[in-house]
MIFI-830035 format. One record per atom (N, C-alpha, C): residue in three letters; z, x, y. Coordinates in steps of 0.2 Angstrom, whole numbers, padded with zeros to 4 digits, always signed. Atoms other than C-alpha are relative to their C-alpha. Example, Ala and Ser with C-alpha at 12.3 -4.5 7.8 and 13.67 -1.06 7.14 Angstrom:
ALA+0000+0004-0006/ALA+0039+0062-0022/ALA+0000+0004+0006/SER-0001-0004-0006/SER+0036+0068-0005/SER+0003-0004+0005/
END
This chain:
UNK+0011+0003-0003/UNK+0072-0061-0081/UNK-0002+0008+0002/UNK+0003-0004-0003/UNK+0060-0051-0076/UNK-0003-0002+0009/UNK-0001+0006-0005/UNK+0061-0063-0060/UNK+0003+0007+0005/UNK-0005-0004-0004/UNK+0076-0055-0057/UNK+0000+0008+0000/UNK-0001-0004-0002/UNK+0075-0039-0058/UNK-0006+0003+0004/UNK+0009-0002-0007/UNK+0056-0039-0047/UNK+0005-0002+0005/UNK-0004+0002-0007/UNK+0070-0046-0032/UNK+0005+0009-0003/UNK-0004-0006-0002/UNK+0082-0030-0037/UNK-0004+0006+0002/UNK+0006-0007+0000/UNK+0067-0017-0037/UNK-0004-0002+0009/UNK+0006+0004-0007/UNK+0059-0028-0020/UNK-0007+0003-0001/UNK+0007+0002+0001/UNK+0045-0032-0030/UNK-0004-0006+0002/UNK+0003+0006-0003/UNK+0032-0044-0024/UNK-0002-0003-0007/UNK+0001+0004+0010/UNK+0029-0057-0042/UNK-0005-0004+0002/UNK+0006+0005+0001/UNK+0012-0063-0041/UNK-0001-0004-0005/UNK-0001+0005+0005/UNK+0014-0079-0051/UNK+0005-0002-0003/UNK-0007+0003+0006/UNK+0028-0090-0058/UNK-0002-0004-0005/UNK+0002+0000+0006/UNK+0019-0094-0071/UNK-0001+0003-0006/UNK+0002-0005+0004/UNK+0015-0078-0077/UNK+0005+0004-0001/UNK-0005-0003-0001/UNK+0031-0073-0074/UNK+0006-0006-0005/UNK-0001+0004+0006/UNK+0037-0088-0088/UNK-0001+0002-0004/UNK+0001-0001+0006/UNK+0027-0084-0099/UNK+0002+0008-0003/UNK-0004-0006+0003/UNK+0034-0066-0099/UNK+0006+0001-0004/UNK-0006+0002+0001/UNK+0050-0072-0101/UNK+0001-0003-0005/UNK+0001+0004+0008/UNK+0045-0083-0117/UNK+0000+0004-0003/UNK+0001-0004+0003/UNK+0038-0068-0123/UNK+0002+0004-0002/UNK-0003-0001+0001/UNK+0049-0059-0123/UNK+0005-0001-0005/UNK-0002+0003+0006/UNK+0059-0069-0135/UNK-0004+0002-0008/UNK+0001+0000+0008/UNK+0046-0068-0147/UNK-0001+0005-0001/UNK+0000-0005-0001/UNK+0044-0052-0145/UNK-0002+0008+0002/UNK+0003-0002-0009/UNK+0037-0038-0135/UNK-0002+0002+0004/UNK+0006-0001-0006/UNK+0029-0036-0120/UNK-0003+0008+0003/UNK+0002-0004-0001/UNK+0018-0024-0116/UNK+0000+0002+0008/UNK+0000-0003-0007/UNK+0020-0015-0097/UNK-0007+0006+0002/UNK+0002-0002+0001/UNK+0007-0007-0089/UNK+0002+0002+0006/UNK-0003-0004-0006/UNK+0011+0006-0072/UNK-0004+0005+0004/UNK+0002-0005-0003/UNK+0004+0015-0061/UNK+0004+0005+0005/UNK-0004-0004-0003/UNK+0018+0023-0054/UNK+0004+0002-0005/UNK-0005-0006+0005/UNK+0029+0036-0066/UNK+0008-0004-0002/UNK-0005+0005+0003/UNK+0042+0024-0077/UNK+0008+0007+0002/UNK-0008-0005+0003/UNK+0062+0034-0075/UNK+0006-0003-0003/UNK-0006+0001+0007/UNK+0074+0030-0091/UNK-0004-0003-0003/UNK+0002+0002+0007/UNK+0073+0021-0103/UNK-0004-0010+0002/UNK+0001+0006+0000/UNK+0063+0004-0104/UNK+0006-0006-0003/UNK-0002+0002+0003/UNK+0072-0011-0107/UNK-0002-0003-0007/UNK-0001+0000+0005/UNK+0075-0018-0124/UNK-0007-0007+0001/UNK+0004+0006-0001/UNK+0058-0031-0126/UNK-0007+0004+0003/UNK+0009-0002-0003/UNK+0045-0021-0117/UNK-0001+0007-0002/UNK+0005-0008+0002/UNK+0033-0006-0121/UNK-0004+0001+0003/UNK+0006-0004-0004/UNK+0022+0004-0113/UNK-0008-0004-0003/UNK+0006+0004+0003/UNK+0004-0003-0116/UNK-0005-0002+0008/UNK+0007+0003-0005/UNK-0013-0010-0108/UNK-0005-0004-0002/UNK+0003+0004+0006/UNK-0017-0022-0121/UNK+0004-0006-0002/UNK-0004+0004+0003/UNK-0011-0039-0125/UNK+0000-0007+0003/UNK+0002+0006-0002/UNK-0011-0058-0123/UNK+0005+0000+0006/UNK-0004+0000-0005/UNK+0004-0058-0111/UNK+0003+0006+0003/UNK-0002-0006-0001/UNK+0008-0043-0101/UNK+0004+0003+0009/UNK-0001-0001-0010/UNK+0016-0035-0084/UNK-0004+0007+0002/UNK+0001-0005-0002/UNK+0009-0025-0073/UNK+0001+0002+0007/UNK-0001-0002-0008/UNK+0017-0013-0057/UNK-0007+0005+0002/UNK+0002-0004-0005/UNK+0004-0008-0044/UNK-0003-0004+0005/UNK+0001+0004-0006/UNK-0003-0010-0028/UNK-0008-0003+0001/UNK+0009+0002+0000/UNK-0020-0014-0034/UNK-0001-0009-0001/UNK+0000+0007+0004/UNK-0026-0033-0039/UNK-0002+0003-0006/UNK+0003+0000+0008/UNK-0028-0030-0058/UNK+0005-0002-0006/UNK-0001+0003+0005/UNK-0025-0038-0072/UNK-0003+0002-0009/UNK+0002-0003+0007/UNK-0027-0029-0088/UNK+0004-0003-0006/UNK-0002+0004+0004/UNK-0019-0040-0098/UNK-0003-0007+0000/UNK+0005+0006+0001/UNK-0026-0060-0104/UNK+0004-0003+0006/UNK-0006+0001-0003/UNK-0010-0066-0095/UNK+0004+0006+0006/UNK-0003-0006-0004/UNK-0005-0054-0082/UNK+0003-0002+0007/UNK-0004+0002-0008/UNK+0010-0054-0070/UNK+0003+0004+0006/UNK+0001-0004-0004/UNK+0006-0043-0057/UNK+0006-0001+0005/UNK-0006+0000-0006/UNK+0022-0035-0048/UNK-0002+0007+0005/UNK+0005-0004-0005/UNK+0016-0026-0031/UNK+0006+0003+0004/UNK-0004-0002-0004/UNK+0028-0014-0024/UNK-0002+0003+0008/UNK+0000-0004-0008/UNK+0029-0010-0004/UNK-0001+0004+0002/UNK+0003-0007-0002/UNK+0024+0008-0003/UNK-0003+0004+0004/UNK+0009+0000-0005/UNK+0007+0008+0008/UNK+0002+0001+0006/UNK+0002+0003-0006/UNK+0006+0015+0022/UNK-0006-0002+0005/UNK+0005+0001-0004/UNK-0008+0010+0033/UNK-0002+0004+0006/UNK-0001-0004-0007/UNK-0012+0024+0047/UNK-0010-0004+0004/UNK+0006+0004-0004/UNK-0024+0016+0060/UNK-0002+0004+0010/UNK+0002-0001-0007/UNK-0034+0023+0075/UNK-0006-0006+0001/UNK+0003+0005-0003/UNK-0044+0014+0089/UNK+0000+0001+0006/UNK+0001-0002-0009/UNK-0052+0017+0106/UNK+0002-0007+0003/UNK-0004+0005-0005/UNK-0044+0009+0120/UNK-0003-0006+0004/UNK+0002+0008-0003/UNK-0046-0009+0123/UNK-0002-0006-0006/UNK+0002+0003+0004/UNK-0050-0012+0106/UNK+0004-0007-0004/UNK-0002+0005+0001/UNK-0046-0030+0101/UNK+0001-0002-0009/UNK-0004-0002+0006/UNK-0035-0036+0086/UNK-0004-0002-0005/UNK+0006+0003+0007/UNK-0051-0045+0076/UNK-0001+0007-0001/UNK+0007-0004+0007/UNK-0063-0030+0074/UNK+0007+0005-0003/UNK-0003-0005+0005/UNK-0044-0019+0068/UNK-0001-0007-0005/UNK-0002+0005+0006/UNK-0040-0036+0057/UNK-0006+0002-0005/UNK+0007+0002+0002/UNK-0060-0035+0052/UNK+0002+0007-0005/UNK+0001-0003+0004/UNK-0060-0019+0045/UNK+0005+0005-0005/UNK-0002+0000+0005/UNK-0043-0017+0037/UNK+0000-0004-0004/UNK-0002+0006+0003/UNK-0044-0032+0028/UNK-0008+0002-0004/UNK+0008-0002+0001/UNK-0064-0025+0023/UNK+0004+0007-0006/UNK-0005-0003+0004/UNK-0052-0010+0016/UNK+0002-0001-0004/UNK-0006+0005+0004/UNK-0040-0019+0008/UNK-0004-0002-0007/UNK+0005+0004+0005/UNK-0055-0029-0003/UNK-0002+0004-0003/UNK+0005-0003+0003/UNK-0065-0015-0006/UNK+0001+0006-0005/UNK-0005-0005+0004/UNK-0052-0004-0013/UNK+0004-0006-0006/UNK-0003+0007+0005/UNK-0044-0020-0023/UNK+0009+0000+0001/UNK-0004-0002-0001/UNK-0028-0015-0014/UNK+0002-0007+0004/UNK-0001+0004+0000/UNK-0015-0029-0016/UNK+0005-0002+0011/UNK-0002-0001-0005/UNK-0010-0034+0003/UNK+0006+0000-0001/UNK-0007+0001+0000/UNK+0008-0038-0001/UNK+0003+0008+0000/UNK-0004-0005+0001/UNK+0010-0018-0005/UNK+0000+0003+0008/UNK-0002-0006-0005/UNK+0008-0012+0012/UNK+0006-0001+0004/UNK-0004-0003-0003/UNK+0024-0005+0021/UNK+0000-0002+0007/UNK+0001+0000-0004/UNK+0020-0004+0036/UNK-0005+0005+0005/UNK+0003-0005-0001/UNK+0009+0003+0048/UNK-0001+0007+0005/UNK-0004-0008-0003/UNK+0006+0021+0059/UNK-0005+0002+0004/UNK+0007-0004-0005/UNK-0005+0029+0074/UNK+0005+0005+0003/UNK-0003-0006-0004/UNK-0001+0042+0087/UNK+0003-0004+0005/UNK-0008+0002-0005/UNK+0013+0040+0101/UNK-0008-0004+0008/UNK+0005+0005-0008/UNK-0006+0034+0115/UNK+0000-0004-0002/UNK+0001+0003+0001/UNK-0007+0023+0106/UNK+0007-0010+0000/UNK-0005+0002+0001/UNK+0009+0014+0108/UNK-0002-0007+0003/UNK+0002+0006-0005/UNK+0004+0002+0122/UNK-0008-0004-0002/UNK+0007+0006+0000/UNK-0013-0005+0114/UNK+0003-0006-0002/UNK+0001+0007+0004/UNK-0014-0022+0114/UNK-0001-0002-0006/UNK+0002+0002+0004/UNK-0024-0026+0101/UNK+0002+0002-0007/UNK-0003-0001+0006/UNK-0016-0015+0089/UNK+0007-0001-0001/UNK-0007+0002+0001/UNK+0002-0020+0092/UNK-0001-0009-0002/UNK-0001+0006+0003/UNK-0005-0039+0091/UNK-0002+0000-0008/UNK+0004-0001+0009/UNK-0014-0035+0072/UNK+0006-0001-0004/UNK-0004-0006+0005/UNK+0001-0025+0066/UNK+0009-0010+0002/UNK-0005+0007+0001/UNK+0013-0044+0072/UNK-0001-0004-0003/UNK+0002+0005+0005/UNK+0003-0055+0064/UNK+0000+0001-0005/UNK-0004+0002+0008/UNK+0005-0047+0048/UNK+0006+0003+0001/UNK-0005-0002-0001/UNK+0021-0043+0051/UNK+0005+0007-0004/UNK-0001-0006+0003/UNK+0021-0026+0048/UNK+0001+0005+0006/UNK-0004-0004-0006/UNK+0032-0014+0059/UNK-0004+0005+0003/UNK+0005-0005+0001/UNK+0021+0001+0064/UNK+0005+0007+0006/UNK-0005-0004-0003/UNK+0028+0018+0069/UNK-0006+0003+0004/UNK+0004-0006-0004/UNK+0020+0030+0081/UNK+0003+0008+0001/UNK-0003-0008+0001/UNK+0020+0049+0081/UNK-0002+0003+0005/UNK+0005-0001-0003/UNK+0015+0060+0092/UNK-0005+0007-0004/UNK+0004-0005+0004/UNK+0002+0075+0089/UNK+0004+0004-0002/UNK-0002-0007+0004/UNK+0012+0088+0085/UNK+0003-0001-0006/UNK-0004+0001+0009/UNK+0019+0078+0070/UNK-0004+0000-0005/UNK+0005+0000+0004/UNK+0003+0073+0065/UNK-0005+0007-0004/UNK+0006-0009+0002/UNK-0005+0091+0067/UNK+0004+0003-0006/UNK-0005-0002+0005/UNK+0011+0096+0056/UNK-0001-0002-0010/UNK+0001+0001+0007/UNK+0006+0085+0041/UNK-0006+0005-0006/UNK+0004-0007+0003/UNK-0002+0098+0027/UNK-0007-0005-0005/UNK+0007+0004+0002/UNK-0019+0089+0020/UNK-0004+0004+0001/UNK+0005-0001-0001/UNK-0035+0091+0017/UNK-0003-0006+0005/UNK+0002+0009-0005/UNK-0041+0076+0031/UNK-0007+0003+0004/UNK+0006+0000-0002/UNK-0059+0072+0039/UNK+0000+0002+0006/UNK-0001+0001-0006/UNK-0060+0079+0054/UNK-0004-0001+0005/UNK+0004+0002-0007/UNK-0067+0074+0072/UNK+0002+0005+0005/UNK-0001-0003-0005/UNK-0070+0086+0086/UNK+0002-0006+0008/UNK-0002+0005-0005/UNK-0069+0069+0098/UNK+0005-0002+0000/UNK-0005+0003+0001/UNK-0054+0064+0091/UNK+0004+0006+0003/UNK-0005-0004-0001/UNK-0046+0080+0094/UNK+0001+0000+0008/UNK+0000-0002-0010/UNK-0052+0083+0115/UNK+0003-0008+0002/UNK-0005+0005-0005/UNK-0043+0064+0117/UNK+0007-0002-0003/UNK-0008+0001+0000/UNK-0028+0065+0106/UNK+0003+0006-0001/UNK-0003-0008-0001/UNK-0026+0085+0104/UNK+0002+0000-0009/UNK-0002-0002+0009/UNK-0025+0082+0083/UNK-0006-0001-0003/UNK+0006+0000+0006/UNK-0041+0083+0070/UNK-0002-0007-0001/UNK+0002+0008+0003/UNK-0040+0065+0062/UNK+0007-0004+0003/UNK-0004+0004+0000/UNK-0028+0052+0067/UNK+0004-0005-0005/UNK-0003+0002+0004/UNK-0028+0041+0053/UNK+0005+0001-0005/UNK-0004+0000+0011/UNK-0026+0047+0036/UNK+0006+0007+0003/UNK-0008-0007-0002/UNK-0012+0062+0045/UNK+0007-0008+0000/UNK-0002+0003-0001/UNK-0005+0047+0052/UNK+0003-0004-0007/UNK-0003+0001+0006/UNK-0004+0037+0034/UNK+0005+0002-0004/UNK-0002-0004+0005/UNK+0001+0051+0025/UNK+0008+0007+0003/UNK-0006-0002-0002/UNK+0016+0056+0039/UNK+0006-0002-0006/UNK-0006+0007+0003/UNK+0032+0050+0026/UNK-0005-0003-0007/UNK+0003+0002+0005/UNK+0021+0048+0013/UNK-0002+0007-0007/UNK+0001-0004+0004/UNK+0016+0056-0004/UNK-0006+0003-0003/UNK+0004+0001+0001/UNK-0002+0055-0007/UNK-0008-0005+0005/UNK+0004+0005-0004/UNK-0018+0047+0003/UNK-0006-0002-0004/UNK+0004+0007+0005/UNK-0027+0032-0007/UNK-0007+0002+0003/UNK+0004-0001-0002/UNK-0038+0029+0004/UNK-0004+0007+0008/UNK-0001-0004-0011/UNK-0045+0040+0019/UNK-0006-0003+0003/UNK+0002+0005-0005/UNK-0054+0038+0033/UNK-0006-0006-0001/UNK+0005+0004-0001/UNK-0065+0023+0036/UNK-0001-0004+0007/UNK+0002+0003-0009/UNK-0073+0019+0054/UNK-0004-0005+0000/UNK+0005+0006+0001/UNK-0082+0004+0059/UNK+0002-0001+0010/UNK-0002+0005-0006/UNK-0082-0004+0078/UNK+0006+0005+0004/UNK-0002-0004-0003/UNK-0074+0010+0086/UNK+0010-0001-0004/UNK-0006-0002+0004/UNK-0057+0009+0073/UNK-0001+0004-0007/UNK+0000-0006+0006/UNK-0052+0021+0058/UNK+0005-0003-0004/UNK-0005+0000+0004/UNK-0041+0016+0045/UNK+0000+0005-0006/UNK-0004-0005+0009/UNK-0032+0027+0030/UNK+0004-0005-0004/UNK-0006+0002+0005/UNK-0020+0021+0016/UNK+0002+0005-0003/UNK-0005-0002+0004/UNK-0005+0032+0010/UNK+0003-0003-0003/UNK-0006+0004+0002/UNK+0008+0028-0002/UNK+0003+0006-0003/UNK-0006-0003+0003/UNK+0025+0034-0003/UNK+0000+0000-0008/UNK-0004+0000+0008/UNK+0035+0040-0018/UNK+0002-0005-0002/UNK-0003+0008+0001/UNK+0040+0025-0028/UNK+0000+0002-0008/UNK-0001-0001+0009/UNK+0046+0027-0049/UNK+0004-0009+0000/UNK-0003+0007+0002/UNK+0049+0009-0057/UNK+0006+0004-0006/UNK-0007+0001+0001/UNK+0067+0008-0061/UNK+0003-0004-0006/UNK-0002+0004+0003/UNK+0073-0004-0073/UNK+0011+0001-0002/UNK-0010-0001+0001/UNK+0095+0004-0072/UNK+0004-0004+0006/
END
């Protein structure tokens, strides 16, 4: 069943009613699958690739509904890079994070963890926000962040304070595969989002 597979794969299932509709549809014929991630191996019987149909499955970190009745399956593979001024309250961090997720149609259940520079390891607002969300937060040294390869949004001011030209994008991408959302800044907070490598596997 699709719910058993989703549980094994660690996917958040957005809607039990849609899961039941998919299970019923598979008994009648092929059910289309749309995925934002590569598919490793063969598809199971009754599932075909496609983005059109009455009932279908979508594997994505974004809020998407390509089918009339879409079962959205969300992998927890996103890393949230955070930066903030000293003393920034949790409310300011929450406001920008929620804005970024909403603007990019990112499902909150796709977030696996947050990350920042080790200078923020005892920043009360950042720690309180991550506790509230239930997200583990990882802190990295300036040297670790500087070693991350890629094209980033540089800031001379951030470099003078932290020793690295960008915190949020580099922290998000450390251990991830691709940057989904570049630096967004407001009220002394910066946010970026990166995705880890992940594949759909049915075996």
